[in-house]
Each structure stands twice: as structure tokens, then as C-alpha cells.
PLY file of the C-alpha trace (Angstrom):
ply
format ascii 1.0
element vertex 91
property float x
property float y
property float z
element edge 90
property int vertex1
property int vertex2
end_header
112.61 86.56 176.37
115.26 87.49 179.02
117.42 89.21 176.48
114.54 91.45 175.46
114.53 92.77 179.16
117.91 94.11 179.08
118.96 97.65 178.80
120.30 98.40 175.24
123.68 98.62 176.59
123.57 95.52 178.35
122.42 93.99 174.92
125.19 95.29 173.08
127.65 93.81 175.65
126.12 90.36 175.47
126.06 90.55 171.61
129.83 91.70 171.76
130.56 88.74 173.90
128.90 86.16 171.75
130.69 87.50 168.88
133.81 87.48 170.51
133.19 83.69 171.21
132.52 82.94 167.29
135.52 84.67 166.51
137.38 82.44 168.78
135.66 79.45 167.93
136.64 80.24 164.06
140.38 80.88 165.44
140.33 84.31 163.78
142.38 87.19 165.34
140.29 90.43 165.77
142.95 91.88 163.28
141.94 88.73 160.69
138.16 89.09 161.24
138.30 92.82 160.97
139.94 92.59 157.28
137.54 89.99 156.49
134.48 92.19 156.94
136.29 95.60 156.06
136.81 97.66 159.48
139.74 98.42 161.54
140.87 95.97 164.39
140.22 99.00 166.97
136.47 98.93 165.52
136.25 94.95 166.15
137.63 95.58 169.60
134.85 97.99 170.10
132.06 95.68 168.81
133.25 92.85 171.30
133.42 95.33 173.97
129.68 96.58 173.54
130.40 99.70 171.99
128.15 99.14 169.17
128.51 99.26 165.20
126.55 99.96 162.19
123.84 97.67 160.76
125.93 97.13 157.70
128.79 95.78 159.52
126.68 93.71 161.82
125.17 92.08 158.76
128.58 91.33 157.36
129.24 89.64 160.82
126.10 87.59 160.76
127.48 86.59 157.01
130.72 85.82 157.91
129.68 83.38 160.80
126.76 82.12 158.79
124.03 83.10 161.30
122.14 85.34 158.70
119.16 83.18 159.05
117.29 85.37 161.01
117.82 88.24 158.82
116.75 86.24 155.82
113.71 85.43 157.67
113.16 89.21 158.23
113.86 90.06 154.51
111.70 87.37 153.17
108.51 87.98 155.73
105.46 89.94 154.27
106.09 93.56 154.21
103.68 95.56 156.06
103.61 99.31 156.31
103.56 100.51 159.99
99.85 101.68 159.48
98.92 98.24 158.36
100.71 96.76 161.15
98.83 99.06 163.68
95.40 98.51 162.24
96.10 94.62 162.14
96.93 94.78 165.80
94.01 96.99 166.85
91.47 95.42 164.83
0 1
1 2
2 3
3 4
4 5
5 6
6 7
7 8
8 9
9 10
10 11
11 12
12 13
13 14
14 15
15 16
16 17
17 18
18 19
19 20
20 21
21 22
22 23
23 24
24 25
25 26
26 27
27 28
28 29
29 30
30 31
31 32
32 33
33 34
34 35
35 36
36 37
37 38
38 39
39 40
40 41
41 42
42 43
43 44
44 45
45 46
46 47
47 48
48 49
49 50
50 51
51 52
52 53
53 54
54 55
55 56
56 57
57 58
58 59
59 60
60 61
61 62
62 63
63 64
64 65
65 66
66 67
67 68
68 69
69 70
70 71
71 72
72 73
73 74
74 75
75 76
76 77
77 78
78 79
79 80
80 81
81 82
82 83
83 84
84 85
85 86
86 87
87 88
88 89
89 90
């Protein structure tokens, strides 16, 4: 839960660092990874520096590193409307 206590900008920096470590573990250069997911090398640099990206690019990164299990968990879970969620939490 420590990660949730961080400010949004701090979370982006930590995620960028983790993505950089995964990239290096796969022995990809920034340019190689950028090409694989369809972004510029500059954008890949920005992501690793914690300057953010789109959700679509983040999903592509998760897939590239075979880390999309949590994404699949979210997608396969029950779909509740915000109203249903509120009523369930306050019942």
C-alpha cells in the first residue's frame, strides 16, 4: 500500500524506473522498445523519466513485458456501474 500513498508524479517516476529495469532486463535499447510498441524513442525516454504516457501505450508496454495479468484481472472482473458500486459500499 506504500505506493498508493505517493503523489501521482512520484508514482509515474517509480513506474518509469520499473519499466526501464524491465527494458534493460530484456536487453532492449530505448529505440528498440519504442519501435516494438509504436512510439518514438523520445517518448520512451519521457515514459522512463516519469513524464507519463497514454493508457494505450501503457497497455502495449504491459503486453510487451508479459505483465498484463492484472489488466486481464480488471477486464474479466464483474462490471458494476458507479451507482451499483456506491450502493454496494454503503448498504
